[in-house]
C-alpha positions, 0 to 999 in steps of 0.5 A, spaced: 393 655 348 399 656 343 398 663 343 397 664 350 404 660 351 407 665 346 404 671 350 407 668 356 413 667 354 414 674 351 412 677 357 417 673 360 422 675 356 420 683 356 420 682 364 427 679 364 429 684 359 426 690 363 430 687 369 436 687 366 435 694 363 433 696 370 440 692 373 444 696 368 441 703 369 442 702 376 449 700 375 450 705 370 447 710 375 451 708 380 458 708 376 456 715 374 455 718 381 461 715 383 465 717 378 462 724 379 464 724 386 471 721 385 472 726 380 469 732 384 472 731 391 478 727 388 486 729 386 488 725 381 495 728 380 496 728 388 498 735 388 493 737 393 488 741 389 481 737 388 480 736 381 474 740 380 478 746 383 483 744 378 478 746 373 477 753 376 485 754 376 486 752 369 490 747 371 491 739 368 488 735 374 493 729 371 499 733 372 502 736 379 506 741 375 502 744 369 507 749 367 513 744 368 517 750 372 519 745 377 514 748 382 507 744 384 501 747 382 499 747 389 505 751 391 504 756 386 497 757 388 497 756 395 504 758 397 507 762 392 501 766 389 504 764 382 501 763 375 501 755 375 500 755 368 506 760 366 513 758 368 515 765 368 509 768 372 512 776 371 514 775 364 521 777 366 525 772 363 527 768 369 523 762 371 518 762 377 523 756 380 529 759 379 526 766 382 524 762 388 529 757 389 536 759 386 536 767 386 531 768 392 527 773 388 519 775 388 517 771 382 511 776 381 515 782 381 519 783 374 527 783 375 529 785 368 536 788 370 537 781 373 534 777 367 539 781 363 545 780 367 544 773 367 543 772 359 549 776 359 553 770 364 553 774 370 550 769 374 555 770 380 554 777 380 546 777 379 545 780 386 549 786 384 543 788 380 537 787 384 537 794 386 536 797 379 529 792 379 526 796 385 521 799 379 521 793 375 523 797 369 530 797 365 531 804 362 537 805 357 542 807 362 541 801 366 541 796 360 548 800 358 550 799 365 549 791 365 552 791 359 558 795 361 559 790 367 558 784 363 564 786 358 568 787 364 566 781 368 573 778 369 575 784 373 569 783 378 573 779 383 577 786 384 574 788 391 575 796 389 572 795 382 566 791 385 564 795 391 565 801 386 559 799 382 555 796 388 555 803 391 553 806 384 547 801 384 545 802 391 539 807 390 536 803 384 538 809 379 543 809 374 544 817 372 548 819 366 554 821 370 554 814 374 554 811 368 560 815 365 564 815 371 563 807 371 565 807 364 571 811 366 573 807 371 571 800 368 576 802 363 582 804 368 581 797 372 581 793 366 587 796 363 590 795 370 588 788 370 592 787 363 598 790 365 599 787 372 597 780 370 602 780 364 607 783 368 606 777 374 606 772 368 612 775 365 616 776 372 614 769 375 620 766 375 624 772 377 624 773 385 626 780 385 621 782 380 615 777 382 608 780 383 606 775 389 599 777 389 597 780 383 589 781 385 592 785 391 596 789 387 591 790 382 586 792 387 591 797 390 592 800 384 585 801 382 583 804 389 590 809 387 586 810 381 580 812 384 583 817 389 586 820 383 579 822 380 579 817 374 572 815 374 571 822 373 576 823 367 578 818 362 585 815 363 589 815 357 593 808 356 599 812 358 596 813 365 593 806 366 601 804 365 603 809 370 598 807 375 599 800 374 607 800 375 607 805 380 602 800 384 607 794 383 612 799 386 609 800 392 605 794 393 610 788 391 617 792 391 615 795 398 616 803 396 613 808 399 607 811 396 607 819 395 601 821 392 604 828 390 608 824 386 603 819 382 599 825 381 604 829 377 606 823 374 599 822 371 598 829 370 604 828 365 601 822 362 594 825 361 597 830 356 596 828 348 602 826 344 607 827 349 604 823 355 606 816 352 613 818 353 613 819 360 612 811 361 615 808 355 618 802 357 618 798 350 625 795 350 630 795 344 631 789 341 636 787 336 634 781 332 639 775 331 646 779 332 653 777 333 654 779 340 658 777 347 655 778 354 659 781 359 656 778 365 657 771 363 664 768 363 668 768 358 665 775 357 669 775 350 665 769 347 661 770 341 654 769 341 648 769 336 641 771 338 637 777 340 639 782 344 634 786 349 636 793 352 631 796 357 629 797 363 630 792 368 625 794 373 619 798 369 615 799 376 621 801 380 623 806 374 616 809 374 617 810 381 623 814 380 620 818 375 614 820 379 619 822 385 623 826 380 617 830 378 615 831 385 622 834 387 622 838 380 614 839 379 615 844 374 617 838 369 610 836 369 609 843 365 615 841 360 612 835 356 617 836 350 622 833 356 618 827 357 622 822 352 628 825 355 626 824 363 624 817 361 630 815 358 635 819 363 632 815 369 631 808 366 639 809 365 641 813 371 637 807 375 640 801 371 647 805 373 646 805 380 642 799 381 643 794 376 649 794 372 654 789 375 660 794 373 656 799 377 656 801 385 655 794 386 661 792 384 664 795 389 659 792 394 655 798 395 647 797 394 642 802 394 635 803 394 631 808 390 629 811 397 636 812 399 637 820 399 644 820 397 643 817 391 638 823 390 642 829 393 649 827 390 647 824 384 640 824 380 638 831 382 645 834 380 645 831 374 638 832 372 639 839 374 646 840 370 643 837 363 636 841 365 640 848 365 645 846 359 641 848 353 640 855 356 647 855 358 649 853 350 644 859 347 647 864 352 654 862 350 653 862 343 655 855 342 652 849 337 647 845 340 649 838 338 643 834 340 636 836 343 635 831 348 630 836 351 625 837 346 622 831 343 620 834 337 627 836 334 630 830 337 625 826 332 627 831 327 634 829 328 634 821 329 627 819 326 629 811 328 626 810 335 632 805 337 637 809 335 634 816 338 634 811 345 640 809 344 643 816 344 639 818 350 642 812 354 649 814 352 647 821 354 645 819 361 650 814 362 654 815 369 661 812 371 662 807 376 670 809 377 673 816 375 679 820 376 679 827 377 682 832 372 689 832 374 689 828 380 695 823 379 701 820 384 707 817 383 707 810 385 714 806 387 716 805 380 716 812 378 709 811 374 704 817 374 697 813 376 690 816 377 687 816 383 681 812 382 674 814 385 669 808 385 661 807 386 657 812 388 662 817 389 665 816 382 658 818 379 658 824 384 665 827 382 663 826 375 657 830 375 660 835 380 666 836 374 661 837 369 660 845 370 668 846 371 669 842 364 664 846 361 666 853 363 674 851 361 672 849 354 666 854 353 671 860 355 676 858 349 671 856 344 672 858 338 678 863 338 682 861 344 688 857 344 691 852 349 698 850 351 701 844 347 708 843 348 713 847 352 717 852 348 711 852 343 706 858 343 699 856 345 695 853 339 688 852 337 685 846 339 683 845 332 690 844 330 691 839 336 685 835 333 689 834 327 696 833 331 691 827 334 690 824 327 697 825 326 699 821 332 694 816 330 697 815 323 704 814 325 702 809 330 699 804 325 693 807 322 695 810 316 690 808 312 684 809 317 686 816 318 687 817 311 680 815 309 677 819 315 680 825 312 681 824 305 688 823 304 694 825 309 701 828 306 706 826 312 711 831 310 706 837 311 702 834 317 707 831 321 709 836 326 709 837 334 707 844 331 699 844 329 699 845 321 695 849 318 688 846 319 684 850 315 688 848 309 687 841 311 679 842 312 679 845 305 682 838 302 679 833 307 673 828 304 669 826 311 672 831 316 671 837 311 664 835 309 663 834 317 666 841 318 662 845 313 655 842 313 655 840 321 656 846 325 657 841 331 663 838 328 667 844 329 665 844 337 667 836 337 673 837 334 675 843 339 673 838 344 678 833 342 684 838 341 683 841 347 683 834 351 689 831 347 693 838 349 690 838 356 695 836 362 689 834 366 689 826 364 695 822 361 693 819 354 689 812 357 685 816 361 683 821 356 679 816 353 676 813 360 675 820 363 677 826 359 673 825 353 667 822 356 667 828 361 668 834 356 662 831 351 657 830 356 659 837 359 656 839 352 650 835 351 654 830 347 652 823 347 659 819 348 659 815 354 663 814 360 668 808 362 666 801 364 672 796 366 677 800 363 673 801 356 670 807 353 663 804 353 659 807 348 665 808 343 666 804 336 671 798 338 675 794 333 678 787 336 685 787 339 690 786 334 698 784 335 700 789 330 696 795 332 698 794 340 700 802 340 693 804 339 687 803 343 682 798 341 677 803 342 676 810 340 671 816 341 665 816 337 659 821 337 652 821 335 650 824 328 644 826 326 640 822 320 641 827 315 649 827 316 649 820 317 646 818 311 650 823 306 657 820 310 654 813 308 653 816 301 660 818 301 663 812 303 659 806 302 664 802 307 663 806 313 660 802 319 655 807 324 654 804 330 646 804 333 645 811 335 648 814 328 655 813 332 661 815 328 668 815 329 675 814 327 673 806 327 667 807 323 672 806 317 673 798 316 676 799 309 682 803 312 682 798 318 683 792 314 688 795 310 692 797 317 692 790 320 692 783 318 688 781 324 683 786 324 676 782 324 671 786 326 667 793 329 663 792 335 659 797 340 658 796 347 651 798 349 650 796 357 653 790 358 652 787 351 657 788 346 654 788 339 658 786 333 657 792 328 661 788 322 665 782 322 670 780 317 668 773 313 
C-alpha cells in the first residue's frame, strides 16, 4: 500500500509538473509568437518603417535617424532617396540635411565647388558656384577660382564684380583665360575698394570731399575699369589709383566722364617706372616745425606742429590731369614729363580753386569744367612751359631746372620733398599782377601800378612770359641795358652788383659781405657798374656759383636786367618783375601773394632795416651746388627745395640787425620757420 501510495504521489507530481511545463511552454510560445509579430510588423522607433524593413535597409529600428543628419530614416529612404546610414550621401562634404533644407541642392549629386566655397566662408554666396558643379567634379581652375573669390569676398557686395563672376561661371566651366581675367579684375576691384573706402573715411567730416555712397562709387569705378579692359590686362597700382580717383570725381564731384581722358590717363599709368608719377598725391609733411597759418587770424601767430602740403582734392586733380591729356594727347607718350604734369596740375588747381588768396579772394569761383580756365590759363601755361626747353636749347641758354625730365630732375634734386616744392613754385600763378610799365599817377603824384586780379591776373602773367623771355634772351650774355640817364648802356651783370651795393648801403652790409666774400665800398659804390669780372674773381659764394654752376650767370643777368628795367618800380620788381622773368626761363622762384614774394627766403620785420624788404628773391639750387655751399659756409640757411638767396646768410643778418629773429619760407598758405634765434 505504501508503495502504491508513493507511486500515486509520484504520478500526481509528474502530472502537475507536466501541466506546469505545458503551461510554461504554451506561454513561452505565445510570447515568442507575439514578439515575432510585434517585431516584424511593428515600428519601435516610430519612423514609419517596420522593424523588419529596417533590417533590410541597415537602419537602427530603435533610432528614427540612424545617421543623425537631421532627416528621418523614412524620409531618406522614401522621400529623398538618400542613404539613411550616411549623413553625407554623395560624399561631397555637405550633409544631406544642409543640401536639402539650407542650400536646396541634390543630396545625391556631389557639389564639390559649393562644398569648397562653404569651407572657405562663402555661405552667403554659395549659389554663385552651383553651375560649376554640373559635372560634379572640381578641376584645378575651378578650385583656384573659388579660392580667388574667397580671398576677395569683401568685394562681392560690389554689383559689377559679382555679376562679372556670375557670368564667368554661367556655362559651368572656368577656362584658363577666364581664370586669368577674373584674377585681373579681382585685383582691380579690391584695389578700388581699398582706395575709395580709405578716402571716404579720411574725408567723412569734410562736406566738400565726402563720398556719400562708397559702394556706388566703387561700383562705378569697377565698371569703368572693366570698360577700359582691366580684366584682360593687369592694372598697375597707379592705374587703380587713377581709376578710383577718377570715379570719385565723376560719381561724387559730379564732373563729367570723358572716356578718352581716362583712357589716356590709364595708358600713362600703365607705363613702368614713370606711370606712378602721374597720380602721385603723396603729401609733403614737415614734422614738428615752427610755422604760421595765413588762413587763420592772427596769421603771424607762431605755432609748433606738423605741416602738410599736398593736393586739396585728389579726385578733382586726377580729373584735370586726365583732361589735360585729352587736350594734349601727345603727352601720354612722353612719360618723363609725368612728374611735372602731376605737380603742375596740383599747384595750378590749388591756385585757381583752393587758394584763399586766389581768385576766390576776388569773389571769383571756378569749376574744373569751366572752359575759360583751360583757354586762358591752364593750356597757355602748359604750352609755354612745354616749349621752353626747346627754346632754351635753340638760343643756347643755360637750363637751370630740368622739370620736364624726371630722370634728370632726380639727379639734380634727389630728395622728393625738395623736388616737389621746387615744382610747386615753378607752377605757382599770381592772383594779382601789374603788367610791365602799366602805371598811372594818382592824385598825390605817386606812380601806382594798375592791378589786375583773379583769373585775369593769371592770364596776363602767362601772356607776358614769352615777351619777357624774348627781351632777356635777345640780350644774354653780351647785351647791355640802359640804367641811368646820361650813362652809357651797361651789362646786366654789372647792374647785379649795383643791386648788391644798394642792399649794402641800406642796412645789409654784413649780409652782402658774407654773400660776396667781402665788400670794398670805395671800389663798388657807384652809379656806374664796377668791373664785375674782378668782383667775381674775388668773391666767395658768388664767385663759386658763377664758376661751378652755369645757370648762376643767367640768374645774375635776370636780376641785373630787372633792377635796371623801367617796367617796374622797386617794390613791384619783387612782386611782379622777378617772378615773371624767372618763370620765363623755367627757374623756380614764384610769384607775389598778399604783396609778398611768396617762395622767397624771408626774414622777420626789423625796425632798424625798414629800408629793405623783409623778402628777397630765392632760387632753387641743384644738390651738388647746395651741398658745396653748406660746406663753404656752415651758417647758411637753405630753404625747402634747396632755396637760396641773399637772406640765406643768418650770420650777416644777425650782425646787421639787433632785432633779427629768424628766416622763414612761405609754401602756399603756410609760413615755415627755417631758422629762429634762441
